[in-house]
Backbone and ligand atoms as CSV (ligand in chain L), in Angstrom:
chain,resi,resn,atom,element,x,y,z
A,1,MET,N,N,2.990,-23.114,0.119
A,1,MET,CA,C,3.529,-22.216,1.106
A,1,MET,C,C,3.818,-20.880,0.437
A,2,PRO,N,N,3.503,-19.787,1.175
A,2,PRO,CA,C,3.770,-18.447,0.701
A,2,PRO,C,C,5.339,-18.260,0.574
A,3,LYS,N,N,5.723,-17.565,-0.425
A,3,LYS,CA,C,7.158,-17.211,-0.549
A,3,LYS,C,C,7.396,-15.679,-0.507
A,4,GLN,N,N,8.597,-15.359,-0.104
A,4,GLN,CA,C,8.986,-13.991,-0.012
A,4,GLN,C,C,9.423,-13.489,-1.509
A,5,LEU,N,N,8.772,-12.334,-1.721
A,5,LEU,CA,C,9.092,-11.819,-3.105
A,5,LEU,C,C,10.161,-10.731,-3.091
A,6,ARG,N,N,10.751,-10.483,-4.183
A,6,ARG,CA,C,11.894,-9.564,-4.221
A,6,ARG,C,C,11.316,-8.086,-4.322
A,7,LEU,N,N,11.854,-7.230,-3.418
A,7,LEU,CA,C,11.327,-5.801,-3.499
A,7,LEU,C,C,11.939,-5.032,-4.540
A,8,ARG,N,N,11.098,-4.294,-5.253
A,8,ARG,CA,C,11.583,-3.411,-6.416
A,8,ARG,C,C,11.882,-1.998,-5.813
A,9,THR,N,N,13.136,-1.572,-6.138
A,9,THR,CA,C,13.557,-0.337,-5.431
A,9,THR,C,C,13.946,0.769,-6.582
A,10,LEU,N,N,13.913,1.991,-6.110
A,10,LEU,CA,C,14.569,3.030,-6.973
A,10,LEU,C,C,16.030,3.002,-6.857
A,11,PRO,N,N,16.854,3.362,-7.705
A,11,PRO,CA,C,16.336,3.975,-9.058
A,11,PRO,C,C,16.136,2.942,-10.079
A,12,SER,N,N,16.645,1.712,-9.931
A,12,SER,CA,C,16.637,0.695,-11.121
A,12,SER,C,C,15.295,0.323,-11.535
A,13,GLU,N,N,14.304,0.264,-10.640
A,13,GLU,CA,C,13.088,-0.189,-10.953
A,13,GLU,C,C,11.954,0.834,-11.030
A,14,GLU,N,N,12.363,2.010,-11.387
A,14,GLU,CA,C,11.350,3.148,-11.457
A,14,GLU,C,C,10.232,2.953,-12.425
A,15,SER,N,N,10.616,2.204,-13.519
A,15,SER,CA,C,9.453,1.995,-14.588
A,15,SER,C,C,8.337,1.138,-13.959
A,16,THR,N,N,8.684,0.196,-13.154
A,16,THR,CA,C,7.606,-0.700,-12.534
A,16,THR,C,C,6.861,0.168,-11.497
A,17,LEU,N,N,7.684,0.942,-10.689
A,17,LEU,CA,C,7.019,1.743,-9.549
A,17,LEU,C,C,6.217,2.795,-10.146
A,18,ARG,N,N,6.552,3.291,-11.315
A,18,ARG,CA,C,5.731,4.435,-11.995
A,18,ARG,C,C,4.776,3.815,-13.123
A,19,GLY,N,N,4.635,2.604,-13.126
A,19,GLY,CA,C,3.764,2.050,-14.080
A,19,GLY,C,C,2.236,2.135,-13.816
A,20,LYS,N,N,1.478,1.878,-14.851
A,20,LYS,CA,C,0.024,1.924,-14.532
A,20,LYS,C,C,-0.384,0.588,-13.982
A,21,ASN,N,N,-1.197,0.718,-12.894
A,21,ASN,CA,C,-1.699,-0.483,-12.245
A,21,ASN,C,C,-3.136,-0.759,-12.552
A,22,LEU,N,N,-3.308,-2.074,-12.940
A,22,LEU,CA,C,-4.641,-2.430,-13.431
A,22,LEU,C,C,-5.572,-2.894,-12.289
A,23,GLU,N,N,-6.899,-2.685,-12.508
A,23,GLU,CA,C,-7.863,-3.130,-11.528
A,23,GLU,C,C,-7.963,-4.709,-11.644
A,24,ILE,N,N,-8.234,-5.227,-10.407
A,24,ILE,CA,C,-8.368,-6.616,-10.259
A,24,ILE,C,C,-9.745,-7.138,-10.521
A,25,GLN,N,N,-9.893,-8.175,-11.223
A,25,GLN,CA,C,-11.350,-8.714,-11.545
A,25,GLN,C,C,-11.702,-9.737,-10.432
A,26,PHE,N,N,-13.056,-9.804,-10.325
A,26,PHE,CA,C,-13.553,-10.870,-9.361
A,26,PHE,C,C,-14.311,-11.841,-10.114
A,27,PRO,N,N,-14.460,-13.042,-9.655
A,27,PRO,CA,C,-13.832,-13.527,-8.376
A,27,PRO,C,C,-12.395,-13.658,-8.511
A,28,LEU,N,N,-11.575,-13.503,-7.442
A,28,LEU,CA,C,-10.131,-13.572,-7.460
A,28,LEU,C,C,-9.656,-14.870,-8.037
A,29,SER,N,N,-8.660,-14.716,-8.750
A,29,SER,CA,C,-8.028,-16.012,-9.359
A,29,SER,C,C,-7.111,-16.667,-8.254
A,30,ALA,N,N,-6.774,-17.954,-8.508
A,30,ALA,CA,C,-5.885,-18.500,-7.569
A,30,ALA,C,C,-4.502,-17.790,-7.522
A,31,GLU,N,N,-4.053,-17.231,-8.663
A,31,GLU,CA,C,-2.871,-16.557,-8.832
A,31,GLU,C,C,-2.832,-15.346,-7.964
A,32,ILE,N,N,-3.943,-14.574,-7.958
A,32,ILE,CA,C,-4.057,-13.366,-7.054
A,32,ILE,C,C,-4.091,-13.778,-5.570
A,33,LEU,N,N,-4.805,-14.863,-5.232
A,33,LEU,CA,C,-4.792,-15.290,-3.842
A,33,LEU,C,C,-3.452,-15.698,-3.446
A,34,ASP,N,N,-2.689,-16.268,-4.271
A,34,ASP,CA,C,-1.298,-16.647,-3.919
A,34,ASP,C,C,-0.515,-15.449,-3.695
A,35,LEU,N,N,-0.636,-14.376,-4.633
A,35,LEU,CA,C,0.093,-13.161,-4.536
A,35,LEU,C,C,-0.208,-12.481,-3.236
A,36,ILE,N,N,-1.477,-12.502,-2.849
A,36,ILE,CA,C,-1.850,-11.815,-1.483
A,36,ILE,C,C,-1.105,-12.533,-0.369
A,37,GLU,N,N,-1.027,-13.817,-0.360
A,37,GLU,CA,C,-0.279,-14.556,0.704
A,37,GLU,C,C,1.149,-14.347,0.710
A,38,ASP,N,N,1.732,-14.260,-0.576
A,38,ASP,CA,C,3.193,-14.000,-0.737
A,38,ASP,C,C,3.490,-12.545,-0.221
A,39,MET,N,N,2.552,-11.585,-0.658
A,39,MET,CA,C,2.847,-10.103,-0.224
A,39,MET,C,C,2.724,-9.987,1.320
A,40,LYS,N,N,1.849,-10.803,2.016
A,40,LYS,CA,C,1.652,-10.725,3.445
A,40,LYS,C,C,3.022,-11.156,4.094
A,41,LEU,N,N,3.551,-12.282,3.605
A,41,LEU,CA,C,4.827,-12.764,4.042
A,41,LEU,C,C,5.936,-11.760,3.856
A,42,THR,N,N,5.938,-11.219,2.618
A,42,THR,CA,C,6.951,-10.309,2.293
A,42,THR,C,C,7.037,-8.991,3.093
A,43,VAL,N,N,5.846,-8.491,3.324
A,43,VAL,CA,C,5.781,-7.236,4.193
A,43,VAL,C,C,6.149,-7.585,5.617
A,44,LYS,N,N,5.789,-8.689,6.136
A,44,LYS,CA,C,6.173,-9.120,7.517
A,44,LYS,C,C,7.675,-9.161,7.658
A,45,LYS,N,N,8.259,-9.833,6.691
A,45,LYS,CA,C,9.642,-10.112,6.685
A,45,LYS,C,C,10.498,-8.861,6.504
A,46,ALA,N,N,9.940,-7.962,5.759
A,46,ALA,CA,C,10.720,-6.739,5.369
A,46,ALA,C,C,11.543,-6.131,6.495
A,47,PRO,N,N,11.010,-5.679,7.663
A,47,PRO,CA,C,9.568,-5.691,7.928
A,47,PRO,C,C,9.030,-4.250,7.495
A,48,GLY,N,N,7.771,-4.233,7.184
A,48,GLY,CA,C,7.091,-3.007,6.780
A,48,GLY,C,C,5.689,-2.956,7.270
A,49,ILE,N,N,5.016,-1.804,7.117
A,49,ILE,CA,C,3.609,-1.734,7.611
A,49,ILE,C,C,2.700,-1.699,6.382
A,50,GLY,N,N,3.238,-1.618,5.197
A,50,GLY,CA,C,2.353,-1.639,4.104
A,50,GLY,C,C,3.222,-2.044,2.890
A,51,LEU,N,N,2.612,-2.612,1.835
A,51,LEU,CA,C,3.281,-3.147,0.676
A,51,LEU,C,C,2.250,-3.085,-0.499
A,52,ALA,N,N,2.583,-2.380,-1.563
A,52,ALA,CA,C,1.774,-2.326,-2.787
A,52,ALA,C,C,2.343,-3.197,-3.833
A,53,ALA,N,N,1.401,-3.793,-4.676
A,53,ALA,CA,C,1.865,-4.848,-5.629
A,53,ALA,C,C,2.934,-4.321,-6.557
A,54,PRO,N,N,2.906,-3.101,-7.079
A,54,PRO,CA,C,4.047,-2.682,-7.877
A,54,PRO,C,C,5.439,-2.835,-7.298
A,55,GLN,N,N,5.386,-2.794,-5.878
A,55,GLN,CA,C,6.638,-2.886,-5.183
A,55,GLN,C,C,7.275,-4.329,-5.191
A,56,VAL,N,N,6.486,-5.309,-5.647
A,56,VAL,CA,C,6.945,-6.705,-5.953
A,56,VAL,C,C,6.836,-7.004,-7.389
A,57,GLY,N,N,6.755,-6.002,-8.143
A,57,GLY,CA,C,6.815,-6.165,-9.649
A,57,GLY,C,C,5.481,-6.576,-10.360
A,58,LYS,N,N,4.389,-6.308,-9.607
A,58,LYS,CA,C,3.047,-6.657,-10.194
A,58,LYS,C,C,2.228,-5.374,-10.345
A,59,ASN,N,N,1.990,-4.957,-11.555
A,59,ASN,CA,C,1.169,-3.677,-11.745
A,59,ASN,C,C,-0.283,-3.825,-11.592
A,60,LEU,N,N,-0.643,-4.161,-10.291
A,60,LEU,CA,C,-2.048,-4.347,-10.042
A,60,LEU,C,C,-2.515,-3.530,-8.847
A,61,MET,N,N,-3.820,-3.240,-8.847
A,61,MET,CA,C,-4.372,-2.391,-7.759
A,61,MET,C,C,-4.656,-3.183,-6.476
A,62,LEU,N,N,-3.543,-3.506,-5.851
A,62,LEU,CA,C,-3.554,-4.403,-4.700
A,62,LEU,C,C,-2.457,-3.975,-3.651
A,63,ALA,N,N,-2.830,-3.911,-2.409
A,63,ALA,CA,C,-1.865,-3.600,-1.388
A,63,ALA,C,C,-2.218,-4.335,-0.217
A,64,ILE,N,N,-1.148,-4.535,0.724
A,64,ILE,CA,C,-1.325,-5.135,1.987
A,64,ILE,C,C,-0.971,-4.172,3.076
A,65,ILE,N,N,-1.837,-4.167,4.076
A,65,ILE,CA,C,-1.605,-3.284,5.218
A,65,ILE,C,C,-1.190,-4.247,6.437
A,66,ASN,N,N,-0.066,-3.912,6.987
A,66,ASN,CA,C,0.378,-4.819,8.121
A,66,ASN,C,C,0.686,-3.939,9.405
A,67,LEU,N,N,-0.441,-3.744,10.101
A,67,LEU,CA,C,-0.343,-3.088,11.375
A,67,LEU,C,C,-0.441,-3.951,12.508
A,68,GLU,N,N,0.371,-5.044,12.550
A,68,GLU,CA,C,0.200,-5.962,13.696
A,68,GLU,C,C,0.589,-5.357,14.962
A,69,GLU,N,N,1.437,-4.244,14.890
A,69,GLU,CA,C,1.760,-3.490,16.118
A,69,GLU,C,C,0.555,-2.803,16.745
A,70,LEU,N,N,-0.587,-2.728,16.052
A,70,LEU,CA,C,-1.843,-2.134,16.566
A,70,LEU,C,C,-2.814,-3.293,16.763
A,71,GLY,N,N,-2.350,-4.476,16.687
A,71,GLY,CA,C,-3.232,-5.648,16.933
A,71,GLY,C,C,-4.201,-6.031,15.831
A,72,VAL,N,N,-3.787,-5.574,14.553
A,72,VAL,CA,C,-4.721,-5.850,13.352
A,72,VAL,C,C,-3.834,-6.804,12.482
A,73,LYS,N,N,-4.487,-8.034,12.213
A,73,LYS,CA,C,-3.855,-8.952,11.261
A,73,LYS,C,C,-3.666,-8.386,9.822
A,74,PRO,N,N,-2.574,-8.733,9.105
A,74,PRO,CA,C,-2.289,-8.137,7.807
A,74,PRO,C,C,-3.639,-8.369,6.915
A,75,PHE,N,N,-3.948,-7.301,6.183
A,75,PHE,CA,C,-5.116,-7.505,5.280
A,75,PHE,C,C,-4.878,-6.831,3.868
A,76,ALA,N,N,-5.607,-7.317,2.949
A,76,ALA,CA,C,-5.399,-6.766,1.611
A,76,ALA,C,C,-6.515,-5.777,1.272
A,77,ILE,N,N,-6.086,-4.720,0.528
A,77,ILE,CA,C,-7.059,-3.795,0.035
A,77,ILE,C,C,-6.871,-3.891,-1.494
A,78,ILE,N,N,-8.062,-4.120,-2.248
A,78,ILE,CA,C,-8.098,-4.458,-3.552
A,78,ILE,C,C,-8.936,-3.295,-4.317
A,79,ASN,N,N,-8.429,-2.780,-5.395
A,79,ASN,CA,C,-9.017,-1.668,-6.125
A,79,ASN,C,C,-9.447,-0.504,-5.155
A,80,PRO,N,N,-8.507,-0.052,-4.294
A,80,PRO,CA,C,-8.983,0.885,-3.275
A,80,PRO,C,C,-8.976,2.286,-3.905
A,81,ARG,N,N,-9.863,3.110,-3.241
A,81,ARG,CA,C,-10.031,4.529,-3.669
A,81,ARG,C,C,-10.228,5.273,-2.377
A,82,VAL,N,N,-9.599,6.500,-2.382
A,82,VAL,CA,C,-9.936,7.440,-1.196
A,82,VAL,C,C,-11.175,8.172,-1.685
A,83,ILE,N,N,-12.199,7.982,-0.849
A,83,ILE,CA,C,-13.419,8.666,-1.257
A,83,ILE,C,C,-13.674,9.945,-0.417
A,84,SER,N,N,-13.078,10.091,0.693
A,84,SER,CA,C,-13.041,11.416,1.288
A,84,SER,C,C,-11.938,11.597,2.187
A,85,LYS,N,N,-11.552,12.872,2.364
A,85,LYS,CA,C,-10.398,13.119,3.287
A,85,LYS,C,C,-10.616,14.356,4.027
A,86,SER,N,N,-10.021,14.391,5.227
A,86,SER,CA,C,-10.297,15.552,6.089
A,86,SER,C,C,-9.447,16.753,5.497
A,87,ILE,N,N,-10.004,17.902,5.869
A,87,ILE,CA,C,-9.279,19.135,5.509
A,87,ILE,C,C,-8.038,19.256,6.270
A,88,LYS,N,N,-8.112,18.826,7.525
A,88,LYS,CA,C,-6.933,18.897,8.381
A,88,LYS,C,C,-5.850,17.968,7.896
A,89,LYS,N,N,-4.656,18.515,7.787
A,89,LYS,CA,C,-3.464,17.736,7.427
A,89,LYS,C,C,-2.564,17.635,8.540
A,90,THR,N,N,-1.849,16.488,8.616
A,90,THR,CA,C,-0.814,16.248,9.747
A,90,THR,C,C,0.500,15.750,8.932
A,91,GLU,N,N,1.643,15.997,9.699
A,91,GLU,CA,C,2.860,15.538,9.073
A,91,GLU,C,C,3.344,14.396,9.878
A,92,MET,N,N,3.983,13.326,9.090
A,92,MET,CA,C,4.518,12.257,9.721
A,92,MET,C,C,5.746,11.899,8.910
A,93,ASP,N,N,6.844,11.436,9.655
A,93,ASP,CA,C,8.023,10.953,8.935
A,93,ASP,C,C,7.644,9.626,8.298
A,94,GLU,N,N,7.878,9.443,7.030
A,94,GLU,CA,C,7.622,8.229,6.259
A,94,GLU,C,C,8.750,7.736,5.584
A,95,GLY,N,N,8.805,6.321,5.520
A,95,GLY,CA,C,9.904,5.728,4.783
A,95,GLY,C,C,9.102,4.852,3.795
A,96,CYS,N,N,9.929,4.146,2.947
A,96,CYS,CA,C,9.300,3.291,1.867
A,96,CYS,C,C,10.270,2.159,1.615
A,97,LEU,N,N,9.686,0.893,1.428
A,97,LEU,CA,C,10.539,-0.158,1.207
A,97,LEU,C,C,11.157,-0.232,-0.174
A,98,SER,N,N,10.706,0.712,-1.011
A,98,SER,CA,C,11.223,0.891,-2.391
A,98,SER,C,C,12.285,1.988,-2.407
A,99,MET,N,N,12.516,2.617,-1.256
A,99,MET,CA,C,13.517,3.658,-1.157
A,99,MET,C,C,14.345,3.475,0.105
A,100,PRO,N,N,15.075,2.449,0.176
A,100,PRO,CA,C,15.808,2.107,1.419
A,100,PRO,C,C,16.700,3.233,1.909
A,101,GLY,N,N,16.575,3.588,3.165
A,101,GLY,CA,C,17.406,4.652,3.701
A,101,GLY,C,C,16.864,6.047,3.638
A,102,GLN,N,N,15.788,6.196,2.802
A,102,GLN,CA,C,15.188,7.643,2.712
A,102,GLN,C,C,14.054,7.595,3.655
A,103,PHE,N,N,13.921,8.686,4.391
A,103,PHE,CA,C,13.003,8.886,5.383
A,103,PHE,C,C,12.738,10.377,5.638
A,104,GLY,N,N,11.532,10.790,5.562
A,104,GLY,CA,C,11.268,12.273,5.793
A,104,GLY,C,C,9.815,12.548,5.885
A,105,PRO,N,N,9.554,13.856,6.351
A,105,PRO,CA,C,8.184,14.251,6.600
A,105,PRO,C,C,7.311,14.362,5.415
A,106,VAL,N,N,6.146,13.836,5.622
A,106,VAL,CA,C,5.174,13.925,4.525
A,106,VAL,C,C,3.943,14.435,5.079
A,107,ARG,N,N,3.308,15.359,4.444
A,107,ARG,CA,C,2.082,15.959,4.900
A,107,ARG,C,C,0.934,15.431,4.197
A,108,ARG,N,N,-0.116,14.901,4.932
A,108,ARG,CA,C,-1.247,14.327,4.358
A,108,ARG,C,C,-2.512,14.589,5.137
A,109,PRO,N,N,-3.654,14.442,4.607
A,109,PRO,CA,C,-4.869,14.552,5.417
A,109,PRO,C,C,-4.857,13.609,6.614
A,110,ALA,N,N,-5.327,14.026,7.823
A,110,ALA,CA,C,-5.298,13.305,8.980
A,110,ALA,C,C,-6.219,12.091,9.010
A,111,LYS,N,N,-7.330,12.318,8.355
A,111,LYS,CA,C,-8.284,11.181,8.267
A,111,LYS,C,C,-8.758,10.941,6.828
A,112,VAL,N,N,-9.032,9.690,6.505
A,112,VAL,CA,C,-9.643,9.383,5.189
A,112,VAL,C,C,-10.674,8.347,5.248
A,113,GLU,N,N,-11.507,8.240,4.307
A,113,GLU,CA,C,-12.443,7.101,3.938
A,113,GLU,C,C,-11.969,6.556,2.756
A,114,VAL,N,N,-11.793,5.152,2.839
A,114,VAL,CA,C,-11.285,4.427,1.674
A,114,VAL,C,C,-12.398,3.354,1.414
A,115,SER,N,N,-12.711,3.330,0.070
A,115,SER,CA,C,-13.552,2.163,-0.397
A,115,SER,C,C,-12.612,1.143,-1.156
A,116,ALA,N,N,-12.780,-0.106,-0.777
A,116,ALA,CA,C,-11.947,-1.166,-1.484
A,116,ALA,C,C,-12.709,-2.465,-1.414
A,117,TYR,N,N,-12.100,-3.441,-1.953
A,117,TYR,CA,C,-12.617,-4.804,-1.854
A,117,TYR,C,C,-11.699,-5.554,-0.920
A,118,ASN,N,N,-12.185,-6.560,-0.154
A,118,ASN,CA,C,-11.292,-7.297,0.592
A,118,ASN,C,C,-11.044,-8.639,-0.107
A,119,GLU,N,N,-10.133,-9.564,0.515
A,119,GLU,CA,C,-9.842,-10.701,-0.237
A,119,GLU,C,C,-10.954,-11.809,-0.285
A,120,GLN,N,N,-12.102,-11.508,0.438
A,120,GLN,CA,C,-13.208,-12.373,0.218
A,120,GLN,C,C,-14.091,-11.800,-1.010
A,121,GLY,N,N,-13.645,-10.605,-1.574
A,121,GLY,CA,C,-14.454,-10.051,-2.639
A,121,GLY,C,C,-15.667,-9.227,-2.266
A,122,LYS,N,N,-15.573,-8.863,-1.001
A,122,LYS,CA,C,-16.683,-8.010,-0.417
A,122,LYS,C,C,-16.153,-6.527,-0.469
A,123,LYS,N,N,-17.098,-5.710,-0.773
A,123,LYS,CA,C,-16.765,-4.279,-0.758
A,123,LYS,C,C,-16.817,-3.766,0.671
A,124,VAL,N,N,-15.717,-3.005,1.075
A,124,VAL,CA,C,-15.622,-2.457,2.418
A,124,VAL,C,C,-15.315,-0.923,2.376
A,125,LEU,N,N,-15.778,-0.368,3.430
A,125,LEU,CA,C,-15.556,1.078,3.728
A,125,LEU,C,C,-14.706,1.234,4.904
A,126,ILE,N,N,-13.512,1.721,4.711
A,126,ILE,CA,C,-12.601,1.873,5.923
A,126,ILE,C,C,-12.432,3.318,6.290
A,127,LYS,N,N,-12.871,3.581,7.525
A,127,LYS,CA,C,-12.826,5.015,8.030
A,127,LYS,C,C,-11.587,5.050,8.971
A,128,ALA,N,N,-10.509,5.859,8.538
A,128,ALA,CA,C,-9.237,5.692,9.216
A,128,ALA,C,C,-8.762,6.977,9.683
A,129,GLY,N,N,-8.028,6.895,10.857
A,129,GLY,CA,C,-7.281,8.162,11.356
A,129,GLY,C,C,-5.900,7.669,11.735
A,130,LYS,N,N,-5.137,8.592,12.247
A,130,LYS,CA,C,-3.825,8.327,12.695
A,130,LYS,C,C,-3.025,7.491,11.792
A,131,LEU,N,N,-2.235,6.486,12.303
A,131,LEU,CA,C,-1.279,5.691,11.476
A,131,LEU,C,C,-2.023,4.994,10.281
A,132,LEU,N,N,-3.167,4.442,10.489
A,132,LEU,CA,C,-3.824,3.642,9.467
A,132,LEU,C,C,-4.161,4.607,8.367
A,133,ALA,N,N,-4.619,5.799,8.695
A,133,ALA,CA,C,-4.870,6.853,7.566
A,133,ALA,C,C,-3.674,7.056,6.714
A,134,LYS,N,N,-2.552,7.087,7.392
A,134,LYS,CA,C,-1.276,7.488,6.612
A,134,LYS,C,C,-0.824,6.308,5.719
A,135,VAL,N,N,-0.908,5.071,6.285
A,135,VAL,CA,C,-0.453,3.950,5.605
A,135,VAL,C,C,-1.338,3.726,4.384
A,136,LEU,N,N,-2.706,3.874,4.621
A,136,LEU,CA,C,-3.637,3.665,3.474
A,136,LEU,C,C,-3.281,4.704,2.322
A,137,GLN,N,N,-2.995,5.952,2.658
A,137,GLN,CA,C,-2.793,6.924,1.655
A,137,GLN,C,C,-1.442,6.627,0.994
A,138,HIS,N,N,-0.399,6.155,1.782
A,138,HIS,CA,C,0.899,5.898,1.160
A,138,HIS,C,C,0.739,4.737,0.130
A,139,GLU,N,N,-0.068,3.690,0.496
A,139,GLU,CA,C,-0.150,2.541,-0.439
A,139,GLU,C,C,-1.037,2.897,-1.597
A,140,ILE,N,N,-2.117,3.615,-1.476
A,140,ILE,CA,C,-2.906,4.057,-2.526
A,140,ILE,C,C,-2.166,4.986,-3.527
A,141,ASP,N,N,-1.358,5.866,-2.943
A,141,ASP,CA,C,-0.374,6.580,-3.766
A,141,ASP,C,C,0.448,5.671,-4.631
A,142,HIS,N,N,0.973,4.569,-4.082
A,142,HIS,CA,C,1.756,3.677,-4.929
A,142,HIS,C,C,0.932,3.198,-6.100
A,143,LEU,N,N,-0.472,2.862,-5.834
A,143,LEU,CA,C,-1.195,2.293,-6.893
A,143,LEU,C,C,-1.558,3.331,-7.934
A,144,ASN,N,N,-1.287,4.611,-7.634
A,144,ASN,CA,C,-1.483,5.698,-8.641
A,144,ASN,C,C,-0.077,6.197,-9.076
A,145,ALA,N,N,1.014,5.375,-8.830
A,145,ALA,CA,C,2.384,5.681,-9.337
A,145,ALA,C,C,2.906,6.875,-8.562
A,146,VAL,N,N,2.424,7.236,-7.441
A,146,VAL,CA,C,3.044,8.405,-6.650
A,146,VAL,C,C,3.882,7.824,-5.563
A,147,LEU,N,N,4.995,8.406,-5.441
A,147,LEU,CA,C,6.051,8.032,-4.371
A,147,LEU,C,C,6.312,9.118,-3.354
A,148,ILE,N,N,6.729,8.790,-2.285
A,148,ILE,CA,C,6.896,9.785,-1.141
A,148,ILE,C,C,7.899,10.876,-1.530
A,149,ILE,N,N,8.819,10.555,-2.414
A,149,ILE,CA,C,9.756,11.645,-2.821
A,149,ILE,C,C,9.122,12.696,-3.502
A,150,ASP,N,N,7.889,12.440,-4.062
A,150,ASP,CA,C,7.044,13.552,-4.799
A,150,ASP,C,C,6.507,14.387,-3.739
A,151,LYS,N,N,6.346,13.946,-2.470
A,151,LYS,CA,C,5.590,14.680,-1.484
A,151,LYS,C,C,6.432,15.181,-0.322
A,152,MET,N,N,7.551,14.723,-0.183
A,152,MET,CA,C,8.510,15.096,0.884
A,152,MET,C,C,8.682,16.504,0.845
A,153,GLU,N,N,8.798,17.237,1.990
A,153,GLU,CA,C,9.090,18.656,2.030
A,153,GLU,C,C,10.490,18.915,1.595
A,154,LYS,N,N,10.572,19.754,0.524
A,154,LYS,CA,C,11.920,20.002,-0.098
A,154,LYS,C,C,12.816,20.944,0.808
L,1,ZN,ZN,ZN,6.117,2.870,-0.164
């Protein structure tokens, strides 16, 4: 059974949240497959719309996107990279499970294309706009040790 994982938060766990995240090797190990299920449960319970592995203490290039409100089942993105982004930027208020209570405007490209592997080990290209584009960028930032406090309008 999947288990709920402890969320790592600022300021006490900055070293994990700012750590270097390692690429995941394929085929996926049983340990990684379990971690994916545990993270899906954890992000649903939080509740949140995205969760990156360093936020549960694992410095790996893995995140879960949970946009069930848009009718999409939670899915994993593994070793993701933003491969193109729109010149147009839009602002959206963002929060972060690792920064409880902090919420503020973040400016990011409106659309992105992300290359990643899915949990079946297949390479996928995700063309995203609107909320999905923002969540993908927020989570990929985590995997590069970037947090929204670095990007919030001062
Ligand atoms: Zn976050």
